[in-house]
N, C-alpha and C positions, 0 to 999 in steps of 0.2 A: 609332562602329558599326563592327562589326569585319566586314569583308569580308575575300576572297581572291580571287583570279585561278584559276578553276580551267575546262581547257577555255577556251572562248570568251567566259566571262561573269564579271563579279562577284558574287560568293555572298555574302549575308550568313549568319553564323552565331553562337552563341552556346553559350560551353561553362558549364556549372552545376555542382559539386560536387565529390569528390572518389572515386578507387574504380575499377573496372573500366569504361572505357569504353561507355556504352549510347547508342546513337542513335535520334533516331524519325527517321519518315519520315513527310511530311507526304499529306495526298488534295487531289483536283484542286483547283488552284483556292487552297487553304489556305496562310497562312502560320505562321510559330511561334506567334505568340500563342496561339493554339489548345490549344495545350501546357501557358503556363503554369501555369493551375490542379494537372494534374498534377505537373509538373515539380518543384515542391515537395516530394513526396514519394517521387519517382526520385534525386532529387539528393541524399537524404542518405545513400546507402546507395553511388550512384555518380558518374561523370564522366559526366554528363548533353550531350552533344552536340543540337543544336536551330540547324537551317537552315532556308532559304529554298530550295524547288527551283527551278531555273531557272522563268519564267513567272510565280511567284509571289511577295509580299510586297516585300521590297527588293531581291531580288537579279534580274539582270539579266534583260527579256523578251525576246531575238532572235527575227526573225519568219520561220520555217525551221518546215523538219520536227523533230517534237520524237519520240522513241522513248523508251519502259522503259530500254532497253539504252542509251542514251545518256545519260541521267539518272542511273543505276546508275552508270558513268564518273562522274558528274560527282562522285557520293560519295565515288568511289575517292579520287578529287585531291582530295578537303577533305579524308579523313583526311591522305592523305599531306601538307598543307601545315601541317597543325596538330601532325603528330607521331603519328600513332597508329595503331599496325602492323595494332590488329587489335580488333571490338569486338562486343558484341552486338549485335541489329539486329531495330529494332520499327518493318513497318511498316503503315498503316491504309490501308483502299481502295486508290486508285491505290498510294500507298507502298508498301503489299504486294506489288504486282507488279514495283515498282522495286525493292523487297528481295528478290524471288527474283531476278533479273536479277542483283543485286550476288552472290548465294551462287553464283549458274551461273561469272559472270565474274570473281570477285575473291573465289574460296572462301579464300585463307590469310586474306581481310581480314573473314572470319567467323567470331565463337567460337560465337552462338546464335543462331537465326532464329525472330521472334514476327511470325505473320501473321495482318492483325484485317480482319475484317469485308471480304476480297479473294478474287479468281479467279485461274484459268492463263489464261481469255482464251479466243481462237481457238474452231473450231467444238465441242470441249469444256466452255466456259465457260456457265452458266447464265445467261443473260441475265433483268435483271428490266421490271417494267412501264414503261419511261423515258419512254415516249410521253409523260407527263403531266408530266416536267419537260424538254421537248423546246426549249420556245420563254421559257424561263423567264428568259432575259438580255434580253427583249422587254417586260417586266416591269417596273413602278417598281421603285428599289431594294426599299424597304419589303415592298413585294409579294412583292416576288421572295425577300427572305430567307425571309420567313414560309412562304410555299409549301415552299423546297428546305429547311426544319427540320420540318416536318407532313410531309416526306417521311422524313425521316432521324431523326423519333424515334416513339412509339407513341402514339396518339389518347389511352389512357388515362393513361400517363406526364404529358402538357400539362395534361390536363384535372384531375392529381392536384397538377402542381406549376406552376403557371402562372409564380408570380416567377420558376424557377428557366428553365423556358422566355423570360419577358420580358427574364430576363436576358444569354441566351445570343441573342438576336432582338438586344437593342440592341450587344453587344459585336458580332454580323456585320455589322453597318449601320453600324458606324466601321471596322470591319476589311473590306471589301468583295473579295470578289477580283476581276481585271481581267478584262476580257472577251476581251483578248486571249491571257491564259494560261490562260484555260480552256477557248479554243475549240486552244487547244495542247495543254493535257492531255488533253482529249478526244481527241485524234488519235493521243498515243502510246497509252490507254487503248484506243482501237480497232484499234490494231493487234499490241494485245499478246500473246503465245502463248508459254507456255512449259512447254504441259501434258506432248509430249517429253521434255524435259530433266529432269525432275524428281525422277525417281529418281536423278540426279547430285547431287544436295544428300543432303550425308553429316551436316551439322552436328546437332548436335541442334534440333529444331522443335518449335513450338507451332502451332497454329491456331487462332484465337476467331473467334467467330459469337454473333451475334441471330438465332434462331429466327423473328423478325418484321421481318427486312430485306428491304424493297424496292427498294432501288437494287442491291445483291449478295444474290440469292438464297442461303440455307443451305446449300444444296445443293453451293455452289461449296465450300465448307470443306469437306468430306466427300469429297471432288474433290482438294482437295491434300493431306488428309492422310492420306488412300488412296496417292497417287502419290507420296508425300516418304516413305524408310527410317525407320522408328519414330516418325515424329510424330505427339505430342499431339494430341489434338481436344479444346477443350470451346465446345459449345454454351448459349449463355444464354437461358434461357427468358424470354418475352415482351419480345424486349430487339429494337431496331429499329438504325438503322446506325450512329446513335454510341454504341453501347454504354452510353449515357449510364443507360438503366432498371437497369442491373447494373453501373455504376461501379466499387461497392465490391469487388465479386466477382471483375471483369474485372481490378483491381488486386491483387487478394490471388493470384489464379492466376497473373498475370506475374509477381511478384516472387515466390511459389514457385517458381517454372519456374527464372527467374536466379537463383537461390539456388544451386537444383541443379545449375545447370552453370557456376558459378563457378572459375574457375580459381588465385584469388589473387595474379593476377598484376595 
């Protein structure tokens, strides 16, 4: 299993495909396994870099204060270690917060930026009704996973696609997030705030959101797009936090954006 020493941790990563580098950054608690289904499509055209954030998957989980700035620096160290000078960066949920910090702290390492179902945080961020998930870690594993997925997807999608729901449920039970990692990631999300600095992001940026997202409400995407110069905004109808309801459209929009901003290097 490929790991590399980054800052104070051993970080797990994988590289797939050839072409311009494209980095995916996970949401809270998630390991790279969540990207495997999509990685086939993207690795046909890009050198896809997947990794486990500190606190998740097969990377180290030090018991300390986590911030999105720290995790952005982790990514910078990973790219240096694998010999990638700059990359297209796609961040989902907490990963989108890390991606914002990465673009602000390491602008020379970013070719383009894709921010999916995420927010600027701080007092300007629009908070979702997270009370329903506040004690999810206290539930038995299978009940916790089902509760979380029902927050992440629309009920209409679940009703129409029970087989897909069951597949993802089974996968997440097999690869559950570690509680200490989730707690540290929640800490990083709670202290994240890039609102004032967002206008400093100058790379091409795409903001993606679902209008039925109950975790990070869609209004956050509008804020991001309004603060980042020349950002493109795509809001998917009847789509929740996982963007699974319109996954094909999300990938089409993403690939079109990337092709328009590839440098050929």
